[in-house]
C-alpha positions as a printed NumPy array, in Angstrom:
array([[ 89.94 ,  99.559, 121.939],
       [ 89.461, 102.56 , 119.698],
       [ 90.861, 102.136, 116.192],
       [ 92.409, 105.219, 114.604],
       [ 91.227, 105.491, 110.994],
       [ 93.685, 107.152, 108.646],
       [ 92.791, 108.013, 105.06 ],
       [ 95.9  , 108.208, 102.903],
       [ 93.967, 110.186, 100.297],
       [ 92.975, 112.816, 102.884],
       [ 96.556, 113.275, 104.03 ],
       [ 98.192, 113.319, 100.599],
       [ 95.309, 115.159,  98.913],
       [ 95.975, 113.22 ,  95.725],
       [ 95.258, 109.825,  94.193],
       [ 98.992, 109.452,  93.477],
       [101.236, 108.49 ,  96.387],
       [104.697, 108.946,  94.984],
       [106.745, 111.262,  97.187],
       [108.597, 110.218, 100.318],
       [107.547, 113.532, 101.919],
       [103.903, 112.496, 101.615],
       [104.761, 109.1  , 103.067],
       [106.36 , 110.872, 106.031],
       [103.047, 112.609, 106.766],
       [101.282, 109.242, 106.882],
       [104.09 , 107.771, 109.006],
       [103.725, 110.549, 111.581],
       [ 99.98 , 109.852, 111.931],
       [100.57 , 106.117, 112.381],
       [103.428, 106.726, 114.819],
       [101.239, 109.039, 116.895],
       [ 98.509, 106.387, 117.173],
       [100.995, 103.599, 117.954],
       [102.537, 105.816, 120.64 ],
       [ 99.127, 105.849, 122.332],
       [ 98.828, 102.057, 121.919],
       [ 95.984, 102.444, 119.447],
       [ 95.577, 100.226, 116.394],
       [ 95.43 , 101.89 , 112.983],
       [ 93.193, 101.227, 110.017],
       [ 95.057, 102.667, 107.035],
       [ 92.717, 103.23 , 104.083],
       [ 93.959, 103.508, 100.515],
       [ 90.503, 104.334,  99.155],
       [ 90.765, 106.507,  96.002],
       [ 94.509, 105.875,  95.668],
       [ 95.406, 104.998,  92.073],
       [ 99.204, 104.982,  92.156],
       [101.647, 103.884,  94.868],
       [105.423, 104.264,  94.622],
       [108.03 , 102.397,  96.684],
       [109.471, 105.677,  98.034],
       [106.089, 106.576,  99.497],
       [105.558, 103.107, 101.008],
       [109.035, 103.062, 102.503],
       [108.476, 106.431, 104.186],
       [104.914, 105.671, 105.325],
       [105.169, 102.038, 106.423],
       [108.755, 100.819, 106.086],
       [110.015, 103.48 , 108.479],
       [107.74 , 102.069, 111.202],
       [110.19 ,  99.169, 111.551],
       [112.806, 101.605, 112.889],
       [110.575, 102.586, 115.814],
       [108.325,  99.592, 116.47 ],
       [108.672,  95.82 , 116.589],
       [107.411,  93.691, 113.738],
       [104.933,  92.112, 116.153],
       [103.525,  95.515, 117.141],
       [103.105,  96.496, 113.495],
       [101.438,  93.205, 112.543],
       [ 98.996,  93.416, 115.442],
       [ 98.233,  97.124, 115.118],
       [ 98.299,  98.121, 111.435],
       [ 95.399,  97.131, 109.196],
       [ 95.603,  98.08 , 105.524],
       [ 92.211,  98.551, 103.847],
       [ 90.782,  99.436, 100.437],
       [ 93.855,  98.44 ,  98.468],
       [ 94.344,  96.432,  95.286],
       [ 96.108,  93.078,  95.387],
       [ 98.891,  94.543,  93.246],
       [ 99.508,  97.398,  95.68 ],
       [ 99.285,  95.036,  98.679],
       [102.057,  92.963,  97.073],
       [104.132,  96.106,  96.509],
       [103.809,  96.967, 100.205],
       [104.936,  93.449, 101.157],
       [107.935,  93.723,  98.825],
       [109.02 ,  97.106, 100.232],
       [108.576,  95.907, 103.829],
       [110.618,  92.767, 103.123],
       [113.429,  94.923, 101.735],
       [113.328,  97.067, 104.882],
       [113.598,  93.944, 107.06 ],
       [116.575,  92.687, 105.047],
       [118.374,  96.04 , 105.43 ],
       [117.758,  95.982, 109.181],
       [119.292,  92.539, 109.551],
       [122.593,  93.847, 108.346],
       [124.778,  94.156, 105.295],
       [125.914,  90.517, 105.456],
       [122.394,  89.213, 104.947],
       [121.758,  91.758, 102.211],
       [124.914,  90.674, 100.375],
       [123.853,  87.021, 100.673],
       [120.385,  87.741,  99.27 ],
       [121.831,  89.753,  96.375],
       [124.304,  86.97 ,  95.511],
       [121.53 ,  84.373,  95.552],
       [119.343,  86.6  ,  93.39 ],
       [122.108,  87.136,  90.834],
       [122.637,  83.379,  90.498],
       [119.079,  82.895,  89.21 ]])
């Protein structure tokens, strides 16, 4: 199956991925490929700075339209530092918590505050 290669740097035209609007542009490209049942290789080559707002708009928003299984099987993140990979995981986990409802979010916050 053909893999759609998406360069974040080419879309954003900057090494800094901060704005949610830029994340939206990346999201639209991924969504288009997923809509055609094509896997995506998302390259962060030449990206020096990632912000949670960008990640939420680019990747987190996918969870509103696609199943977690679809995303795991079809989205491959490449050329990214370990630190930024961890940031993506953190943002995605927050998205999942929000989707599971306010009760779960309240429980997680209470447990966090007890530490």
